C-alpha positions as CSV (number, residue, x, y, z in Angstrom):
1,M,7.0,-1.2,28.9
2,K,6.9,-3.2,25.2
3,L,8.7,-1.9,22.4
4,L,6.4,-2.2,19.2
5,N,7.1,-2.1,15.6
6,S,5.1,-0.4,12.8
7,S,2.1,-3.1,12.4
8,E,2.1,-3.3,16.2
9,T,2.0,-0.1,16.8
10,A,-1.0,0.4,14.2
11,N,-3.1,-2.6,16.0
12,K,-2.1,-1.1,19.7
13,L,-3.7,2.3,18.9
14,V,-6.3,1.2,17.2
15,E,-7.2,-0.7,20.3
16,L,-6.5,2.6,22.7
17,I,-8.8,4.9,20.8
18,Q,-11.7,2.5,20.7
19,S,-10.8,1.5,24.4
20,H,-9.9,5.2,26.1
21,C,-12.1,8.2,26.6
22,N,-9.2,10.8,25.4
23,I,-6.6,11.2,23.3
24,S,-4.0,13.6,22.7
25,F,-1.1,13.4,19.9
26,A,1.9,15.0,18.1
27,V,3.2,14.2,14.5
28,A,5.1,15.4,11.8
29,W,2.8,14.1,9.3
30,A,-0.7,12.4,9.3
31,K,-1.7,10.6,5.8
32,E,-5.6,9.5,5.5
33,K,-5.1,6.1,4.3
34,N,-4.3,4.0,7.0
35,I,-6.4,2.5,9.8
36,V,-5.2,4.3,12.8
37,F,-6.2,7.2,11.1
38,E,-9.7,5.9,9.9
39,A,-10.6,4.6,13.9
40,L,-9.4,8.5,15.1
41,K,-11.8,9.9,12.3
42,N,-14.7,7.2,14.1
43,S,-13.9,8.7,17.4
44,S,-13.3,12.8,16.8
45,D,-15.0,13.4,19.9
46,K,-12.2,12.1,22.1
47,I,-9.3,14.1,21.0
48,V,-8.5,16.5,23.4
49,N,-6.0,18.6,22.0
50,S,-3.5,17.5,19.3
51,V,-0.9,18.7,16.5
52,I,-0.3,18.0,12.9
53,G,3.2,19.0,11.3
54,T,2.8,19.9,7.4
55,H,6.3,20.7,6.4
56,S,7.2,20.2,2.9
57,H,3.7,19.4,2.3
58,L,3.9,15.7,3.6
59,T,0.2,15.8,5.2
60,D,-2.5,15.2,2.8
61,V,-4.7,17.3,2.0
62,E,-7.6,15.4,2.6
63,V,-6.3,15.3,6.5
64,L,-6.7,19.2,6.4
65,E,-10.1,18.5,4.6
66,W,-11.6,16.7,7.4
67,C,-10.4,18.5,10.2
68,F,-12.0,21.6,8.5
69,K,-15.4,20.1,7.9
70,V,-15.4,18.1,11.3
71,K,-13.7,20.3,13.4
72,P,-11.9,18.2,16.1
73,K,-9.5,19.8,18.4
74,I,-6.7,19.2,15.9
75,R,-3.7,22.2,14.9
76,F,-1.7,22.4,12.8
77,R,2.2,23.9,12.6
78,F,3.0,25.9,9.6
79,D,6.7,26.6,10.5
80,T,8.4,28.4,7.7
81,S,11.8,27.8,9.8
82,K,15.0,25.2,9.1
83,W,13.5,23.3,12.3
84,I,11.0,20.5,11.4
85,F,7.9,19.9,13.8
86,H,9.1,16.2,14.0
87,P,7.6,14.5,17.0
88,K,5.7,11.0,17.5
89,V,4.0,10.7,20.7
90,Y,0.6,9.7,21.7
91,V,-1.3,9.5,24.9
92,F,-4.8,8.2,25.9
93,W,-6.3,8.0,29.4
94,S,-9.4,7.3,31.2
95,K,-10.6,6.9,34.8
96,E,-9.0,3.1,34.5
97,G,-5.5,4.4,33.6
98,W,-3.5,6.2,31.3
99,D,-1.1,4.9,28.3
100,V,1.9,6.7,26.3
101,L,3.5,5.6,23.1
102,I,6.4,7.5,21.7
103,G,9.0,6.5,19.3
104,S,9.4,7.0,15.5
105,A,6.0,6.3,14.1
106,N,4.1,9.3,11.7
107,L,0.6,9.0,11.6
108,T,0.8,7.5,7.9
109,L,0.7,4.3,5.9
110,G,4.6,4.0,6.3
111,G,4.4,4.9,9.8
112,M,2.0,2.5,10.5
113,L,2.9,-0.2,8.6
114,G,5.3,0.2,5.7
115,N,8.4,1.4,7.3
116,V,10.7,-0.2,9.8
117,E,9.5,1.6,13.0
118,L,9.9,1.4,16.7
119,M,7.7,2.9,19.6
120,L,7.9,2.7,23.3
121,H,4.5,1.4,25.2
122,V,4.5,2.6,28.6
123,S,1.2,1.7,30.5
124,S,-0.1,3.0,34.3
125,S,-1.0,-0.7,34.6
126,E,2.8,-1.4,35.2
127,C,4.2,2.1,35.8
128,A,2.6,3.8,38.8
129,D,4.9,7.1,38.5
130,K,3.0,9.6,36.7
131,T,5.6,11.5,35.6
132,L,5.4,10.6,31.9
133,F,2.0,10.3,31.2
134,T,2.1,14.4,32.7
135,S,5.0,15.2,30.9
136,V,4.0,14.2,27.5
137,R,0.4,15.7,28.1
138,E,2.5,18.9,29.2
139,K,4.5,19.0,26.2
140,I,1.7,18.2,24.0
141,A,-0.2,21.2,25.0
142,K,3.1,23.6,24.7
143,Y,2.8,22.2,21.1
144,W,-1.0,23.4,20.7
145,E,-0.5,26.6,22.2
146,N,2.5,27.6,20.4
147,Y,1.4,30.4,18.0
148,N,3.0,28.5,15.0
149,S,0.0,26.0,15.9
150,K,-3.3,26.7,14.0
151,D,-6.7,25.5,13.9
152,M,-8.0,24.4,10.3
153,N,-9.8,27.3,8.2
154,E,-10.8,27.8,5.0
155,E,-7.8,30.4,4.0
156,L,-5.3,27.8,5.0
157,L,-6.8,25.1,3.8
158,D,-7.3,27.0,0.1
159,S,-3.9,27.7,0.5
160,Y,-1.8,24.9,1.8
161,R,-4.4,22.5,-1.5
162,E,-2.8,25.1,-4.1
163,D,0.9,25.2,-2.8
164,S,0.6,21.1,-2.3
165,E,-0.7,20.6,-6.1
166,L,2.1,23.1,-7.2
167,K,4.6,20.9,-5.5
168,A,3.0,17.9,-6.9
169,R,3.6,19.2,-10.4
170,V,6.7,20.5,-9.6
171,E,7.6,17.1,-8.9
172,H,6.3,15.3,-11.8
173,E,8.1,17.8,-13.9
174,I,11.1,17.2,-12.6
175,R,10.5,13.3,-12.7
176,R,9.4,13.5,-15.8
177,S,12.4,15.4,-17.2
178,S,14.6,12.8,-15.5
179,R,12.8,9.7,-17.5
180,S,12.9,11.5,-20.5
181,R,16.6,10.6,-20.6
182,S,15.9,7.4,-20.3
183,K,12.4,7.0,-22.2
184,A,10.6,5.5,-19.2
185,P,7.8,7.1,-17.8
186,D,7.2,8.3,-14.3
187,L,4.9,5.8,-12.4
188,L,4.3,7.4,-9.5
189,G,3.9,11.4,-11.0
190,M,1.4,10.0,-14.2
191,D,-2.7,10.9,-13.8
192,W,-5.4,8.3,-13.9
193,S,-5.6,9.7,-18.0
194,E,-2.1,8.7,-19.4
195,F,-1.6,5.5,-17.3
196,F,-4.9,4.3,-18.8
197,S,-4.1,5.5,-22.1
198,L,-0.5,3.7,-21.7
199,V,-2.5,0.2,-20.7
200,R,-5.1,0.6,-23.7
201,S,-1.7,1.2,-26.0
202,E,-0.2,-1.8,-25.6
203,K,0.7,-3.8,-28.5
204,F,2.5,-6.8,-30.2
205,K,4.8,-5.6,-33.1
206,D,4.5,-8.8,-34.7
207,Q,0.7,-9.5,-34.0
208,P,-0.9,-5.7,-34.6
209,K,-4.3,-7.4,-34.5
210,R,-4.3,-8.6,-31.2
211,N,-5.8,-6.9,-28.2
212,P,-3.6,-7.4,-25.3
213,L,-5.9,-5.5,-23.1
214,E,-9.1,-7.8,-23.5
215,E,-6.7,-10.7,-23.0
216,R,-5.9,-9.4,-19.9
217,L,-9.0,-8.4,-18.5
218,K,-10.2,-11.6,-19.5
219,L,-7.6,-13.6,-17.3
220,L,-8.3,-11.1,-14.4
221,R,-12.2,-11.4,-14.7
222,K,-12.1,-15.3,-14.7
223,S,-9.7,-15.4,-11.9
224,Q,-11.5,-12.9,-9.8
225,Q,-14.8,-14.9,-10.4
226,L,-13.4,-18.2,-9.3
227,F,-11.4,-16.5,-5.9
228,Q,-14.7,-14.8,-5.0
229,S,-16.9,-18.4,-5.8
230,H,-14.5,-20.1,-3.7
231,R,-13.9,-20.1,-0.3
232,H,-10.0,-21.5,-0.1
233,F,-7.9,-21.5,-3.4
234,A,-7.3,-25.6,-2.4
235,D,-11.7,-25.7,-3.2
236,M,-10.8,-25.0,-7.1
237,D,-10.5,-27.6,-9.6
238,E,-6.8,-28.4,-10.3
239,D,-6.4,-27.4,-13.9
240,D,-7.9,-23.8,-12.5
241,R,-5.6,-23.7,-9.7
242,R,-2.5,-24.2,-12.3
243,S,-4.1,-22.2,-15.1
244,I,-4.0,-18.9,-12.5
245,A,-0.6,-20.0,-11.2
246,A,1.0,-20.4,-14.6
247,T,2.5,-23.6,-14.2
248,I,0.1,-25.0,-17.6
249,G,1.1,-23.6,-20.6
250,I,-2.1,-23.4,-22.3
251,G,-5.4,-22.5,-20.0
252,R,-7.4,-25.8,-18.8
253,G,-10.8,-26.1,-17.0
254,Q,-12.6,-22.5,-16.7
255,F,-9.5,-20.8,-18.6
256,E,-9.9,-23.0,-21.5
257,H,-10.0,-20.3,-24.8
258,I,-8.2,-17.5,-22.4
259,E,-4.8,-16.6,-22.5
260,I,-3.0,-17.5,-19.3
261,G,0.3,-16.2,-20.0
262,W,-0.1,-12.3,-18.8
263,F,1.7,-11.5,-15.6
264,G,4.1,-14.2,-15.4
265,L,4.4,-17.3,-17.8
266,D,5.4,-20.7,-17.5
267,M,5.9,-21.5,-13.6
268,Q,5.8,-24.9,-14.1
269,R,10.0,-25.2,-14.4
270,V,9.9,-23.2,-10.9
271,G,11.6,-25.8,-8.2
272,N,8.5,-27.7,-6.5
273,F,5.9,-24.4,-7.3
274,S,3.8,-26.8,-9.6
275,D,3.6,-29.4,-7.3
276,L,2.7,-26.9,-4.2
277,I,-0.3,-25.9,-6.8
278,K,-1.5,-29.6,-7.9
279,S,-1.8,-30.6,-4.1
280,P,-5.6,-29.7,-3.2
281,A,-4.4,-29.5,0.6
282,G,-1.5,-27.6,-0.6
283,I,0.8,-24.8,1.8
284,V,0.0,-22.5,-1.4
285,S,-4.0,-22.2,-0.3
286,E,-3.2,-21.7,3.4
287,A,-0.8,-19.0,2.4
288,L,-2.9,-17.4,0.3
289,E,-5.8,-16.9,3.3
290,Y,-3.7,-14.2,4.3
291,I,-4.3,-11.9,1.9
292,P,-8.2,-11.2,1.9
293,R,-10.5,-11.2,-1.1
294,T,-11.7,-7.3,-0.5
295,G,-10.8,-4.5,1.5
296,E,-7.4,-3.0,2.3
297,V,-4.1,-5.0,2.3
298,F,-1.5,-4.2,5.1
299,R,1.9,-5.4,5.2
300,E,1.5,-7.7,7.9
301,N,-1.0,-9.7,5.7
302,Y,1.5,-9.7,2.7
303,R,4.6,-10.9,5.5
304,N,1.8,-13.3,6.8
305,Y,1.8,-15.0,3.1
306,I,5.6,-14.9,2.4
307,H,6.2,-16.6,5.7
308,E,3.7,-19.4,5.1
309,I,4.2,-20.2,1.2
310,K,8.1,-19.9,2.3
311,K,7.6,-23.4,4.3
312,G,6.5,-24.9,0.9
313,F,9.6,-24.1,-0.3
314,G,11.0,-25.7,1.7
315,D,14.9,-25.7,1.0
316,N,14.1,-24.9,-2.7
317,P,13.2,-21.0,-1.9
318,Q,11.9,-19.5,-5.2
319,G,12.1,-16.0,-6.8
320,L,9.3,-13.2,-6.8
321,A,7.7,-14.3,-10.4
322,P,5.5,-17.2,-8.6
323,V,5.0,-15.9,-5.2
324,T,3.9,-12.4,-7.1
325,R,1.9,-14.1,-9.8
326,L,-0.4,-15.6,-7.2
327,I,-1.5,-12.5,-5.5
328,A,-1.8,-10.3,-8.4
329,L,-4.6,-12.5,-10.0
330,K,-5.8,-13.0,-6.3
331,R,-6.0,-9.1,-5.9
332,P,-5.1,-6.9,-8.8
333,D,-5.9,-4.1,-7.6
334,I,-3.1,-4.2,-4.8
335,F,-0.3,-6.3,-6.1
336,I,1.9,-6.0,-9.3
337,P,3.6,-9.3,-10.7
338,W,7.4,-9.5,-10.7
339,N,9.2,-11.3,-13.3
340,N,11.4,-11.5,-15.7
341,K,9.4,-9.7,-18.4
342,N,8.8,-6.6,-16.6
343,K,11.2,-6.0,-13.9
344,K,13.8,-4.1,-15.5
345,Q,11.3,-1.5,-16.7
346,L,9.9,-1.5,-13.5
347,T,13.2,-0.6,-11.8
348,R,13.7,2.1,-14.1
349,M,10.3,3.7,-14.0
350,L,10.3,3.6,-10.0
351,D,14.0,4.8,-10.4
352,L,14.8,2.2,-7.6
353,E,18.6,2.5,-6.5
354,H,19.1,-1.4,-7.0
355,P,17.0,-4.2,-8.9
356,L,15.3,-5.9,-6.6
357,A,16.6,-9.8,-6.2
358,P,14.9,-12.9,-6.6
359,R,13.9,-13.1,-3.1
360,D,13.7,-9.2,-2.2
361,Y,10.2,-9.9,-0.5
362,R,10.5,-6.8,1.9
363,R,11.7,-4.4,-0.9
364,Y,8.9,-5.8,-3.3
365,W,6.4,-4.7,-0.6
366,D,8.5,-1.3,0.7
367,E,9.7,-0.3,-2.3
368,V,7.0,-1.4,-4.9
369,I,4.0,-1.6,-3.9
370,A,3.7,0.5,-0.3
371,R,5.0,3.3,-2.7
372,I,2.7,3.1,-5.7
373,Y,-0.3,3.0,-2.9
374,E,0.9,6.1,-1.0
375,D,2.2,8.4,-3.7
376,A,1.0,7.2,-7.1
377,R,-1.4,10.0,-8.6
378,W,-3.1,7.4,-11.0
379,Y,-3.6,4.6,-8.4
380,N,-5.3,7.2,-6.0
381,S,-7.8,8.5,-8.4
382,D,-11.8,8.7,-8.2
383,R,-13.0,5.2,-10.0
384,P,-14.1,6.1,-13.5
385,N,-17.6,5.6,-14.7
386,N,-17.1,4.3,-17.7
387,G,-17.2,0.3,-17.8
388,H,-14.3,-0.7,-19.8
389,E,-12.1,2.3,-18.1
390,A,-13.3,1.2,-14.6
391,D,-12.2,-2.4,-15.3
392,V,-8.6,-1.5,-15.3
393,W,-9.5,0.9,-12.6
394,D,-10.4,-2.1,-10.6
395,F,-7.7,-4.3,-11.9
396,R,-4.8,-1.4,-11.9
397,A,-2.0,-2.7,-10.1
398,A,-1.7,-5.7,-12.0
399,M,-2.2,-3.6,-15.0
400,V,1.2,-2.4,-14.5
401,D,2.4,-5.1,-16.3
402,A,1.3,-3.8,-19.4
403,L,3.0,-0.4,-19.1
404,T,6.6,-3.0,-18.1
405,Y,6.4,-5.6,-20.1
406,I,8.9,-6.2,-22.5
407,E,8.2,-8.2,-25.7
408,T,11.0,-10.5,-26.5
409,K,11.5,-12.8,-30.1
410,N,9.9,-15.9,-28.4
411,D,6.7,-14.2,-26.9
């Protein structure tokens, strides 16, 4: 037996989905954007009987759409009572043996990676008694046979989609009404057209002819070019590394004539950060290796990055500004820079109960990045066809800075 956290649970579930011949599970909610659901989609023929809850429309419409199209042996609970269908249990078996995971993790991105979860893993290799295995299978079978558990059909799908869209509109209006009092846009509820309009409208009061959007895009394009063309951050020229990290005032090397102050400025006075960037074999490069150049980025990647870069800071730990500046320029599709110029507005737009402290590394992922990734309408929109608009979409997480940057007299 072993206790697993959320990321360990995700990795173990993917492993068991691939290695076993039979799968059953029962969860309160499921969302499409997580590695476990992707693995299930690739092994849909192994699903014997499974049940997913839909209370409060927290299960993704896309999950229901996939089930309607593929017809795996998955049913949905459409309970209308005050009692919520709330199990989180997964069982796998083959001729060789069985595995059971039971605990708190739903089949969602939060359950698999973002939240603080705990799952108990029991395997036949360490437990000869099949009582747990049999009981779990029987319990899931009862959920499956319950009258509230229904196969997905076109009528249910259409109804659920309409109700989900209505719920999203109502919640958006409630948030917008609440935000109107503070004059802060709703960062989660706005759609892509509203997001792009706000990004494009950024201007300087005292320099109206400047084009902040184009300046931001130039910096991000050049950074992406260098990260893609160099295997390691340490392989870049020192001037390029310092420009990316903003440990110099004016862009040098390939950043000459590019305004590097966007997304966090003047990191040269942040402890020993400047020295770490200068070092060609520095720990910053090793830390950045944990953030992949393409594809999904998981909580575990980010946590390893933080763990590694903190080694370089030693007894002089640094705040979120330099830490997020680097990863926002490496993966502007995933990370939002957090600094003194945008943190106040970000706190308001995300309706955070308390502002992030300078070294709230965990809260930055859990309350900022994971929420944007899961819930922001603009973030999860389809990529536009328009070239300029598509560029903004490709860098959309970092471009949140354009909505939250507060200009001061010294800017």
